[in-house]
C-alpha positions in Angstrom: 46.6 239.5 109.1 47.4 237.1 112.0 50.7 236.1 110.4 51.7 239.8 110.3 50.7 240.2 113.9 52.9 237.2 114.9 55.8 238.6 112.9 55.4 242.1 114.6 55.1 240.6 118.1 58.3 238.5 117.7 60.2 241.4 116.1 59.1 243.6 119.0 60.2 241.0 121.5 63.7 240.9 120.0 63.8 244.7 119.6 63.1 245.0 123.3 65.8 242.3 124.0 68.4 244.3 122.1 67.3 247.5 123.9 67.8 245.9 127.3 64.1 246.5 127.9 63.0 243.4 129.8 59.7 245.0 130.8 59.0 245.5 127.1 59.6 241.8 126.6 57.4 240.8 129.5 54.6 243.0 128.2 54.4 240.7 125.1 53.8 237.6 127.2 50.6 235.8 128.2 49.9 235.2 131.9 50.4 231.5 131.4 53.8 232.0 129.6 56.3 229.1 129.5 60.0 229.6 128.9 61.7 226.5 127.7 65.5 227.1 127.9 68.3 225.1 126.3 69.8 222.7 128.9 67.4 223.7 131.7 64.1 223.5 133.4 60.9 225.1 132.0 60.1 228.4 133.7 56.4 229.1 134.2 55.0 232.6 134.4 56.2 236.1 133.9 57.7 236.4 137.4 60.0 233.4 136.7 60.9 235.0 133.4 61.7 238.3 135.1 64.1 236.5 137.6 65.7 234.7 134.6 66.2 238.1 132.8 67.8 239.6 136.0 70.2 236.7 136.2 71.1 237.0 132.5 71.7 240.7 132.8 74.0 240.2 135.7 76.1 237.5 134.0 75.9 238.4 130.3 75.7 241.3 127.9 74.2 240.2 124.7 73.0 241.7 121.4 71.3 239.8 118.7 72.1 240.3 115.0 70.9 238.8 111.8 67.5 238.1 113.3 65.1 236.4 110.9 61.5 235.8 112.0 59.0 233.4 110.4 55.4 232.6 111.2 52.6 230.3 110.1 49.6 231.8 108.2 47.4 231.5 111.3 49.9 233.5 113.4 49.9 230.9 116.2 53.4 229.6 115.6 56.7 231.4 114.9 60.4 230.8 114.7 63.4 233.0 114.8 67.1 232.5 113.9 69.8 234.9 115.0 73.3 235.3 116.1 74.1 236.1 119.8 77.0 238.5 120.2 77.9 238.5 123.8 80.3 239.2 126.7 80.5 236.9 129.7 80.5 239.3 132.6 80.0 237.3 135.8 80.6 233.6 136.4 77.4 231.5 136.2 76.9 228.4 138.3 78.5 225.3 136.8 80.0 227.1 133.9 83.6 228.4 133.2 84.9 231.4 135.1 83.9 234.8 133.6 86.7 237.1 132.6 84.9 239.3 130.1 85.2 236.8 127.3 83.4 237.6 124.0 81.4 235.0 122.1 79.4 234.7 118.9 76.8 232.0 118.9 74.2 231.0 116.4 70.8 230.4 118.0 67.2 229.9 117.4 63.8 230.0 119.1 60.3 228.6 118.5 57.2 230.4 119.7 53.5 229.7 120.4 51.3 232.8 120.2 47.8 233.4 121.4 45.8 236.6 120.7 49.0 238.3 119.5 51.0 237.6 122.6 53.7 235.0 123.3 52.6 232.0 125.3 55.7 229.9 124.9 59.3 230.4 123.7 61.8 227.6 123.4 65.4 228.6 122.8 68.2 226.5 121.3 71.9 227.0 121.0 75.0 224.9 121.1 76.2 225.0 124.7 79.4 223.1 123.9 80.3 225.7 121.3 79.7 228.5 123.9 81.8 226.7 126.5 84.6 226.3 124.0 84.5 230.0 123.2 84.7 231.2 126.8 87.2 228.6 128.1 
């Protein structure tokens, strides 16, 4: 049943994301959580992830659709593919000016799980495509 646990954990993570429930996302993380972001530095720990989520909530409104989650038999590794449907709300440092632009962006993430919780998430998307859509 470890694969089923991994699938349920990742699905709950994205359900919480879509509900705007960052505390629900954080509850699924290990204490030594690592957040590897596209085009950025690794964030270590839940507090760092919490600050990231606050920033993202301020600058973007996003909902994920077409979420597909996969996991290995051991339940220690998982991946997800999805479409980000977003609105750029507030200008982010070093990026184009925000004017309420909408965007649709394919993305994916890779996970390491331990004891049914997320230890690492690495997110990938095409930043150049996003910039083209909001410019």
